[in-house]
C-alpha positions as CSV (number, residue, x, y, z in Angstrom):
1,X,12.5,-23.8,-21.7
2,X,13.8,-25.0,-18.3
3,X,16.0,-22.6,-16.5
4,X,17.3,-22.7,-13.0
5,X,18.1,-19.5,-11.2
6,X,19.8,-19.4,-7.8
7,X,19.3,-16.2,-5.8
8,X,19.1,-14.7,-2.4
9,X,15.7,-14.4,-0.8
10,X,14.5,-13.1,2.6
11,X,12.5,-15.9,4.1
12,X,9.9,-15.8,6.9
13,X,11.1,-18.4,9.4
14,X,9.1,-17.7,12.6
15,X,6.0,-15.7,13.6
16,X,7.8,-13.0,15.6
17,X,8.9,-9.4,15.4
18,X,10.7,-8.8,12.0
19,X,12.6,-5.9,13.6
20,X,14.5,-8.4,15.7
21,X,16.5,-11.4,14.7
22,X,14.7,-14.8,14.4
23,X,11.7,-13.8,12.2
24,X,13.4,-13.4,8.9
25,X,16.6,-14.8,7.3
26,X,18.2,-14.3,3.9
27,X,18.8,-17.7,2.3
28,X,19.8,-19.2,-1.0
29,X,16.8,-20.1,-3.1
30,X,16.2,-21.5,-6.5
31,X,13.7,-21.0,-9.2
32,X,13.4,-23.9,-11.7
33,X,11.0,-25.3,-14.3
34,X,9.4,-23.5,-17.1
35,X,7.8,-20.1,-16.6
36,X,4.0,-20.3,-16.6
37,X,2.6,-18.9,-19.8
38,X,1.1,-15.8,-18.2
39,X,4.0,-15.1,-15.8
40,X,7.1,-12.9,-16.0
41,X,10.4,-13.4,-14.1
42,X,11.7,-10.2,-12.6
43,X,15.1,-9.2,-11.3
44,X,14.5,-7.1,-8.3
45,X,16.2,-3.7,-8.0
46,X,14.2,-2.1,-5.1
47,X,11.6,-3.2,-2.5
48,X,9.3,-1.3,-0.2
49,X,7.2,-2.6,2.8
50,X,3.7,-1.8,4.1
51,X,2.0,-2.5,7.4
52,X,0.5,-5.7,5.9
53,X,4.0,-7.1,5.6
54,X,4.9,-6.9,9.2
55,X,1.4,-7.9,10.4
56,X,1.7,-11.1,8.4
57,X,5.2,-11.7,9.8
58,X,4.2,-11.3,13.4
59,X,1.1,-13.4,12.8
60,X,-1.4,-10.6,13.6
61,X,-2.8,-11.2,10.1
62,X,-2.9,-14.8,8.9
63,X,-4.1,-14.8,5.3
64,X,-1.0,-16.8,4.2
65,X,-1.7,-20.5,4.6
66,X,1.7,-21.7,3.3
67,X,3.8,-23.3,6.0
68,X,6.9,-21.6,7.3
69,X,9.6,-21.0,6.2
70,X,8.1,-19.1,3.3
71,X,8.8,-16.1,1.1
72,X,6.9,-12.8,1.6
73,X,6.8,-9.2,0.3
74,X,4.6,-6.8,-1.6
75,X,6.0,-3.7,-3.3
76,X,8.8,-4.1,-5.8
77,X,10.5,-2.6,-8.9
78,X,12.9,-4.3,-11.2
79,X,13.7,-5.5,-14.7
80,X,11.9,-8.3,-16.6
81,X,14.4,-11.1,-17.3
82,X,12.1,-13.7,-18.8
83,X,8.5,-13.9,-20.1
84,X,6.0,-16.7,-20.4
85,X,4.7,-17.8,-23.8
86,X,1.3,-15.9,-23.4
87,X,2.8,-12.6,-22.2
88,X,2.0,-9.7,-24.6
89,X,2.4,-6.3,-22.8
90,X,5.9,-6.8,-21.4
91,X,9.3,-7.8,-22.9
92,X,12.7,-8.8,-21.5
93,X,14.6,-5.7,-20.4
94,X,11.5,-3.7,-19.4
95,X,11.8,-1.6,-16.2
96,X,8.6,-2.4,-14.2
97,X,6.9,-2.2,-10.8
98,X,4.3,-4.3,-9.1
99,X,2.3,-5.0,-5.9
100,X,3.3,-8.7,-6.0
101,X,1.8,-9.7,-2.7
102,X,1.5,-13.5,-2.6
103,X,4.3,-13.9,-5.1
104,X,7.3,-13.6,-2.7
105,X,9.0,-10.6,-4.2
106,X,11.3,-10.0,-1.2
107,X,14.5,-11.3,-2.8
108,X,16.7,-10.9,-5.8
109,X,14.3,-12.7,-8.3
110,X,10.6,-13.6,-8.4
111,X,7.9,-14.7,-10.7
112,X,4.5,-13.0,-10.9
113,X,1.5,-12.9,-13.4
114,X,1.9,-10.2,-16.0
115,X,-1.5,-8.9,-15.0
116,X,0.0,-7.5,-11.8
117,X,3.0,-5.7,-13.4
118,X,3.3,-2.3,-15.2
119,X,6.1,-0.3,-16.8
120,X,7.5,1.9,-14.1
121,X,7.3,5.7,-14.6
122,X,10.5,6.6,-16.5
123,X,11.1,9.7,-14.4
124,X,11.3,7.7,-11.2
125,X,14.2,5.6,-9.8
126,X,13.6,2.0,-9.0
127,X,13.4,2.9,-5.3
128,X,10.9,5.7,-5.9
129,X,8.8,3.4,-8.1
130,X,8.8,0.6,-5.5
131,X,7.3,3.0,-2.9
132,X,4.1,3.3,-4.9
133,X,2.2,0.1,-5.8
134,X,0.3,-1.2,-2.7
135,X,-0.3,2.2,-1.0
136,X,-1.0,4.0,-4.3
137,X,-3.4,1.3,-5.5
138,X,-5.1,1.3,-2.1
139,X,-5.6,5.1,-2.2
140,X,-6.9,5.1,-5.8
141,X,-9.3,2.2,-5.3
142,X,-10.6,3.5,-2.0
143,X,-11.4,7.0,-3.4
144,X,-12.5,6.2,-6.9
145,X,-14.2,2.8,-6.5
146,X,-15.2,2.3,-2.9
147,X,-15.8,6.0,-2.2
148,X,-17.3,6.7,-5.7
149,X,-15.5,10.0,-5.6
150,X,-16.7,12.6,-8.1
151,X,-15.0,15.8,-9.2
152,X,-16.0,18.6,-6.8
153,X,-16.2,16.3,-3.8
154,X,-15.3,17.3,-0.3
155,X,-13.0,14.7,1.3
156,X,-11.6,14.0,4.8
157,X,-8.5,11.7,5.0
158,X,-7.5,10.3,8.4
159,X,-3.8,9.9,8.5
160,X,-2.5,12.1,5.7
161,X,1.3,11.6,6.2
162,X,1.3,7.8,6.2
163,X,2.0,5.7,3.2
164,X,-1.6,5.4,1.9
165,X,-2.7,8.8,3.2
166,X,0.1,10.7,1.4
167,X,-1.0,9.2,-1.9
168,X,-4.7,9.7,-1.0
169,X,-4.3,13.5,-0.6
170,X,-2.7,13.7,-4.1
171,X,-5.1,11.3,-5.8
172,X,-8.2,13.1,-4.3
173,X,-6.9,16.3,-5.8
174,X,-6.1,14.7,-9.1
175,X,-9.7,13.3,-9.2
176,X,-11.0,16.8,-8.7
177,X,-11.7,17.1,-5.0
178,X,-12.8,20.7,-4.2
179,X,-11.7,20.4,-0.6
180,X,-9.2,17.9,1.0
181,X,-8.9,18.0,4.8
182,X,-6.5,15.6,6.6
183,X,-5.4,14.8,10.1
184,X,-1.6,14.6,10.8
185,X,1.1,16.1,13.0
186,X,3.1,16.8,9.9
187,X,1.3,19.9,8.5
188,X,4.1,20.9,6.1
189,X,4.2,17.6,4.3
190,X,0.4,17.4,3.9
191,X,0.2,20.9,2.6
192,X,3.0,20.2,0.2
193,X,1.0,17.1,-1.1
194,X,-2.1,19.4,-1.7
195,X,-4.2,19.3,1.5
196,X,-6.3,22.4,1.9
197,X,-6.4,22.0,5.7
198,X,-4.5,19.9,8.1
199,X,-5.8,19.1,11.6
200,X,-3.3,18.3,14.2
201,X,-5.0,15.4,16.0
202,X,-2.9,15.8,19.1
203,X,-4.7,19.0,20.1
204,X,-7.8,19.1,17.8
205,X,-10.7,16.7,17.1
206,X,-11.8,16.7,13.5
207,X,-15.5,16.4,14.3
208,X,-15.3,19.4,16.6
209,X,-13.4,21.8,14.3
210,X,-15.0,20.8,11.0
211,X,-18.5,21.5,9.7
212,X,-20.9,18.6,10.5
213,X,-22.7,16.7,7.6
214,X,-20.6,18.6,5.1
215,X,-18.3,16.0,3.5
216,X,-18.9,13.5,0.7
217,X,-16.2,11.0,1.6
218,X,-14.2,10.1,4.7
219,X,-11.2,7.8,4.0
220,X,-9.8,6.3,7.2
221,X,-6.2,5.0,6.8
222,X,-5.7,4.9,10.6
223,X,-8.5,2.8,12.1
224,X,-10.0,2.8,15.6
225,X,-13.6,3.4,16.7
226,X,-13.0,7.1,17.5
227,X,-12.2,7.8,13.9
228,X,-15.4,6.2,12.8
229,X,-17.4,8.3,15.3
230,X,-15.7,11.5,14.1
231,X,-16.2,10.5,10.5
232,X,-19.9,9.8,10.7
233,X,-20.5,13.2,12.1
234,X,-18.7,14.8,9.3
235,X,-20.4,13.0,6.4
236,X,-23.5,14.1,4.5
237,X,-26.3,11.5,4.7
238,X,-25.4,10.5,1.1
239,X,-21.7,10.2,2.1
240,X,-19.4,7.2,2.3
241,X,-17.0,6.1,5.0
242,X,-14.2,4.0,3.6
243,X,-11.8,2.2,5.9
244,X,-8.7,0.1,5.1
245,X,-8.2,-0.8,8.7
246,X,-10.5,-2.2,11.4
247,X,-10.8,-1.1,15.0
248,X,-7.2,-1.8,15.9
249,X,-8.1,-5.4,16.6
250,X,-6.9,-8.5,14.8
251,X,-8.7,-9.5,11.6
252,X,-10.9,-12.4,12.8
253,X,-12.4,-10.1,15.6
254,X,-12.4,-7.1,13.2
255,X,-14.5,-8.6,10.5
256,X,-17.7,-9.3,12.5
257,X,-17.6,-5.8,14.0
258,X,-17.1,-4.3,10.5
259,X,-19.9,-6.5,9.1
260,X,-22.2,-5.2,11.8
261,X,-21.3,-1.7,10.9
262,X,-21.9,-2.4,7.2
263,X,-25.2,-4.0,8.1
264,X,-26.2,-1.0,10.1
265,X,-25.1,1.4,7.4
266,X,-27.3,-0.4,4.8
267,X,-30.3,0.7,6.8
268,X,-29.1,4.0,7.9
269,X,-26.5,6.0,5.9
270,X,-23.6,6.9,5.7
271,X,-22.3,3.9,3.9
272,X,-19.4,2.0,5.4
273,X,-17.0,0.3,3.0
274,X,-14.0,-1.9,3.8
275,X,-11.8,-3.6,1.3
276,X,-8.6,-5.3,0.5
277,X,-6.5,-3.8,-2.4
278,X,-6.7,-5.4,-5.9
279,X,-3.3,-5.5,-7.5
280,X,-3.7,-5.0,-11.2
281,X,-1.8,-3.4,-14.1
282,X,-4.5,-1.1,-15.4
283,X,-4.7,0.7,-12.1
284,X,-0.9,0.8,-11.9
285,X,-0.9,2.4,-15.3
286,X,-3.3,5.0,-14.0
287,X,-0.9,5.8,-11.2
288,X,2.0,6.0,-13.8
289,X,0.0,8.5,-15.7
290,X,-0.5,10.6,-12.6
291,X,3.2,10.5,-12.0
292,X,3.9,11.5,-15.6
293,X,1.5,14.4,-15.3
294,X,3.3,15.6,-12.1
295,X,0.2,14.9,-10.0
296,X,1.7,12.1,-7.9
297,X,5.0,12.3,-6.0
298,X,6.6,9.7,-3.7
299,X,8.4,10.7,-0.6
300,X,11.0,8.4,0.7
301,X,11.9,8.3,4.4
302,X,14.8,5.9,4.6
303,X,16.8,3.6,2.3
304,X,18.1,0.3,3.4
305,X,20.4,-2.4,1.9
306,X,19.5,-6.0,1.2
307,X,21.3,-7.7,4.2
308,X,19.9,-9.5,7.2
309,X,20.7,-6.4,9.3
310,X,19.2,-4.1,6.6
311,X,16.0,-6.0,6.5
312,X,15.6,-5.9,10.3
313,X,16.4,-2.2,10.4
314,X,13.8,-1.5,7.7
315,X,11.1,-3.3,9.6
316,X,12.1,-1.6,12.9
317,X,11.8,1.8,11.2
318,X,8.5,0.9,9.6
319,X,7.0,-0.4,12.9
320,X,8.2,2.6,14.9
321,X,5.2,4.6,13.7
322,X,7.5,7.5,13.0
323,X,7.8,7.2,9.2
324,X,7.3,10.2,6.9
325,X,6.7,8.7,3.5
326,X,7.9,5.2,2.6
327,X,10.9,3.0,3.5
328,X,12.7,1.4,0.6
329,X,15.4,-1.2,0.1
330,X,17.9,-1.3,-2.7
331,X,18.7,-4.7,-4.1
332,X,21.9,-4.9,-6.0
333,X,22.5,-7.7,-8.4
């Protein structure tokens, strides 16, 4: 059936700093036409942002080839309001969450393939659920898939109190890590999340205070060549270095340098893996299960409201680098 929905959407209008006016603007938008068979339409209740969001808005990353003005966004939680004819897992009224990057969730309503959406954990509020998808999926896939983490593994996580790092500590423990060491200035938070040891990078260097060639997996959520140098010293020869960030340079420059590292690591271990997160419902379901088992908690730093000023303040906070946990936005309809 054809339905037209009018709603408010935050739109990316200029490549500039989203913490200041000019980059983003809330506008009236419409969705019309039939829902594609495998899509669901979701009424947004809460949103969260990740570094990838502001990097795409400033233009530091340019995966998005759609012309400006355009929608944006990644993490979202809400309620299914309509389903396509081929949708089987979800029904109207379901409370769900998703990493809907590429499907412009940053607004009151959006449409996304069912394959990227899962029922949200019932014990969590919409805001708490919205804090999970991209960072949680990234941590899960980095450790389990790219890092081939096995129970009993010894793991080092660079950046334990960031969005991805805080999930990685908990997921490493849930997957059976025998030792989780992380770098952070926030020792209390990391210990609370399950880290066995926290190294304050302001006055200690991980490769100097930890045993060399002792760890199975280093997961770098921070980036920069110095982390790579430290990580390689810490890894067993059979170990893997997984990075979700480059050398603190923009993506086009980053990729050749990373490819060179990957090329080198194919001939001399440790292995170097870089990847982009795959948004899918079966991995989201795995995260839901961890939440239900009490093994995965979200920590929220600040909550914002869906206004132009609220959006700017949220990005300003996210980009300040002083965020403990996730920033979320409540969207009231």
